[in-house]
C-alpha angles and dihedrals in degrees: 000000000000117000133180127203107207137180145138095273125263085043101114096266092126092058092048093047094048093049092048089048088062088072112106091225096054127094126190145165110273125216089245090057089048095050102043121055090201097047107163112257091231089064090053089049092053103033094122095041091051093047093049094049105043116094115269091246089065094055099047117123117244097042141061102299150144113247147129114293140203083228096214092155092052093043092052090047099045104026115017141290084242089076093046106047113014120167090225138016117295115240137189090267090062092065114104123183094253093046092048090050093051093046093049091047092051095055102027094051092051093044090051092048092053095039095208118152090234129036114197126189132180127220127176135192113037115026096239086187094126089057094043095047090054089056096036108029093181097049121123128216131212109197113201113203128194133182105280093224090059091046093050091049091050094047091054089059097048120102091219095055109115098184089109086074091057126232090308092066108023136093103271111055124233119346120244108263096252091052092046090053092045092053094049093044092053095050103268096266121180094232090052092049091053089052092048089051090056094050091044088057094042089054088054091050091052090052092045092052092053090057094058133069114263092245092057096060132064120179119196130171117234091222090059091049094056092042094052107012100166093050094050097042088054087056092047094048093048091050090053091048095252131133125221098253131183088252092056091045089058091051093044090052090063091071133080115197124211134176092191095124096049091110098030089116088070089060098037098047130057117255093249090052091052090048090051091051090047090057097040098048098035098113096047093043091051092048090053094047101256121142123222 
């Protein structure tokens, strides 16, 4: 079974992926495999076993560590930069025979090396699920959603965020005309642009979901995961065809979950910036169950 955890970025998908990767029946691409073109095959074969055995201090984000990876370096190297950094969402019509062959080889070879019943990968930014479902018709997708105001606030603080260059130089290509007009009319603020980027992606996720069977898509809010982690990881595991085993329980017990930064955007952004995001993102926030 091949599963993908997807989200806009800064949405909690890393936490979900890393917890799921603690399951003894899950394989994944490690950051070592991503970084080194000549990663020894024995490391690929034992990615999950290594991750589940190393001390927690060697898997913690923000330091030198061993952990699951989005593998953008390896994907660009072995598949194509097109899959890594597209200016728009990738759809079924973007699949060419050679690209499909490379994509299948990337994941199927690694899944076969590791021999785990489930292979789970994370991708952020554009959904890419139209592209992926054309290559892997039986794949399943876990979409992690987070309040767009929190995502925008987090993006603004990331060193890789290119929104300061405007839509001409950032990650997501040209804005749809209504969003371009909205941004200019409101004064072209950076916080507003980050919020527009989130809703631009969320619109793409809504379209992507409509193109897939209901049983191929699971949408879960990050805030709900950290509020009731056991309940929601049970749902995620069941969706991916995995049982809650004693081995997973040991891995799950390593984590403490906190929603303490859910409203950090209200402290980090100025009141007028928050008010602008409230107005701009209102429709998408309401659709996803967030209050103003």
